[in-house]
Each structure stands twice: as C-alpha cells, then as structure tokens.
C-alpha positions, 0 to 999 in steps of 0.5 A: 313196137320194134322199129329200125331207123336209117343211119345218119342225118336222114335217119335222125330227120325221119325219126323227128318227123315220125315223132312230130307226126305222131304227136300231131295225130295224138293231139287230133284225137278228142279225149272223149273218144278214149273209151277206157279209164287210163288211170285205173284200168291196168291194176293187176289182181292181188298177187303173192308179191303184194301179200309179201310187201304187206308184211313190210312197214308202210312205205317200205318195199323190197326192190324187184329182182326184175322190173321197176315197180313197187307197191300196189294201188288200194282203196279205203272206205271213209268214216264221217270224220275223215278228210283226204289229208287224214287218209293220205297221212295214214297211208304215206301219201301227200296232198297232191297225190291224193287229190289227183287220184280222187279228183271228184272227192271233196278234200275236207269232207269226202263223206262217210262211206266214200271209196278213196283210191290210195295211189301207193304204186310207184315206178322207181325214179330213173338213175342209180338206186342208191342214197336219197333221190328226190323227184320234185315233180312227183313230190316224193323222196326215195331212200335206197339203204345199203343192204346189210349181210343177208338183208333183202335190198329195199327202198323207202319212199315218203311224200314231201313238199318242195319249193313253190314257183318263186322259190324253186328247189334246186336240182343236181347231185349233192350230199348231207353235210350236217344233221341236227335234232331239235334244231333252232331256226334262224330265218334268212333276211329274204324270208324276214322281208317276205313276212313283213311285206305280206303283213304276217308280222316281224319274224324273230331272229331265231325260233327255238325248237318246239311247236312253233319251229317250221323245221320240225324236230329234225334237219339235214343240211345239204351241200347246197348253201341254204337248202335242207331236208327237214320236218315241219310243224304244219303237216297238212302242207306235205305234198304241196309246193309251199316251201322256200326251196327246202324239202319238207317231210312229215314229222314221223317220216323225217325222224325215221329217215334221220336214223338211217342216213348220215353225213356224206349220204348222197342226195340226187335232186331230179325233176322227172314228171314222166317215168317209164318202167317194166313189170312182168313184161309190161311197160308202164308210164307214170306221169305228173303235171309239169311244175312250170309252164316253161317246161314245154308245150303239149306237143313238146311233152308228147314228142318227148314222151314218144322219144322215151317210149321209143328208146324203152321198146327199141329192139322189142316187138312190143305194141305200144298204145299211143292213144293211151300214152297221149291221154296220160301225158295230157291229163297226168293222174299219177298212177302207173298205166300200162302202155300195151296195145290190144288190137280192136276187132277188124273194121269192116271197111279198109281205108283207101284215102289219106282222109280215110286213114286219119278218120280210122285212126281217130275212130279206133281211139288207139293210134296204130303205129304202122298206119302212122308210118305209112302216112309219113312214107307217103308224105 
C-alpha cells in the first residue's frame, strides 16, 4: 500500500516506530487465527507459460520478461518403494526443501499413494542475473548463462549442500579459478584431525578419484582459499548443512554445470532467507529458516521483512496482507506466498477504543495498515 513518509530524521523515526509497532501487532496475533494455508493457497492454475516451461529440461527455466518468478509447484503420488529423498532427487529438489514442503510425511517411508508437494517454484535471487549465484539460506544454486544469438535467456537451478554451523560457507563475490575432472582429494589437516577425534579413523593423505572420493567427479575451485564447488559420493546429503564450507552438488548436476562454466566465471555467494518477487502484478514472498540464531530475533526478522515489503510497494497502491507476511516469516515453508490483501466483509460494529481496535485487528486475522497507522498517530 502506498505511503508517504515525512522527510528528515522525524520521518525516519516515524518509519521505525511504524515497523516496530507493526511487528508487535503481528506477533500479538496467534497463528491459530490465520484461517488460510499460507504455503499452498496462492498457487495459480496451470497456464500456457507453465506448459512452455515443461518443454525445458528439469531445473531449466526461461527468464520472465517481466517479474521474478520461475517454475511451478506440482504434486506427485508415491509408490511403495519411494522415499522423500528419491522423489526430491528425481525432481531436482534437496532434502530440506522436500521436508519443509511435506512436514507431515515420513522421510524414509512416505507410504504408497501419498501425495507429495514438489516445491519447484522459485523467486529469483536478488542482484544481477549473471554467472553463478549461491543462496546458502536456500541451499540452492542459480546459473545464468550468457544467451547465444537467438537463444532465449534462461536460468538453471540446482539444490546444493552448504557449510554446517562450525564450518560456514563464506559470502561475497568471487570467481572460478580451476576446473578438474575426476579430482583426487587431499584432506586438509583440520579435517584429518576432526576424523581422528570423532573416532572415524585416520584419513589418508590423498584419496584418489573413484567411489570413495567425497569430491565426486568434478571440482571447481573458487578464488577463496580452500573452498570449492564439487560433486559428492553421498548424494542423500544434498540439501543439508553438512559440508566443511564447500558447495556440494548432485553428481548429475555438477557434471551438467561443469560443461557450461569456465575459469573466470563469476560466483556470488549470498545469504538471503527472505526473497520478494513480482508475478503478474502480485507480490510474493519466499522465506527460509535463518541459518544461525544470531541472525536476528523474531521481532527483528519481522521488522526487516516489513522494511523490504515497504520498499517493494513504495509509490504503489498495493494492499499488503501483513498477517500472512508474519506467518511466512515465523514459519518459513520455502514456497512462494502471495502478499496481496483481500478485505473481509465489513464488521457489524465500529471500534471506538484502542482496545477495540487491537481486538478487531486480531479477529480479522489480517492486519489493516490504516488501523496500525491510526494507532501510531494517536500514541
């Protein structure tokens, strides 16, 4: 929703008060009041665009001429022998992505005839659409190849594993400096020591190429000492925080990417747990859990989300569903969710006191931005 803020320090202070007040109001709403499925209620019906995308290889999508969203969320019916990991790999989706999209399903035995959600709809990461972009919060890599003459600009996206809590994947802009097929692995002393202390035995000084090599069949060295994009001999771990800081890919994915990049390819490593994007005039949000607790409290996360939404709709007459925004930030499910507010039927009574207004906001389950502003103005 379009808003105007007073200039200068006073305007900045009012904006901060507005966001903190909104965050407090949103936190006051019990999640049980939200009478909608925020993760699944906003999927559009199948379209001609979706049919066109189906003709592309898995994980490949034409870049939208306008907007920021690629792919479609789909469903599959399991067979008796399926696991969540099997289905995810078949559709290019990592472990955590599949688990969040299907929270009530047993990972190892979904059961025959179970309907699984395939979360293959993505808001493109912020920033330039070029080279390789790794969003560690999302545990997903995006590759934007330079289109050849007459070729439709497109993006390729693959699930990845990233560094665990004690071996974080670094952030920043870098590039590929070396590319090796069937690499040998020379374990650093830190990992040799860790293996010995964990009781996993002594690692050799070199592990040759083959089925026991944790680098898999391909490695791409980054211009950050000690960090790689590489394959794996343990594909079940893709989509988890299990590496020593490197970016790990499925065997088939790393081989596909290896053929399309080269020494000098730009690589941008980002940590964006909250993405916003437009599609057909609707603003969507896609959120993932924060990687670390120190990344912010719940109030800070909601306040940051409000700031980003404010910026996205600045100057537009766009009604934002702030209750839904809060729900997505608090319980991030990894699916794009529409943030357009639809007004409920008019209430029979008009609120007169501050208490009445707060109660009305809560019972509506959708925070009304004008009501929140009125409260700030009267405080």
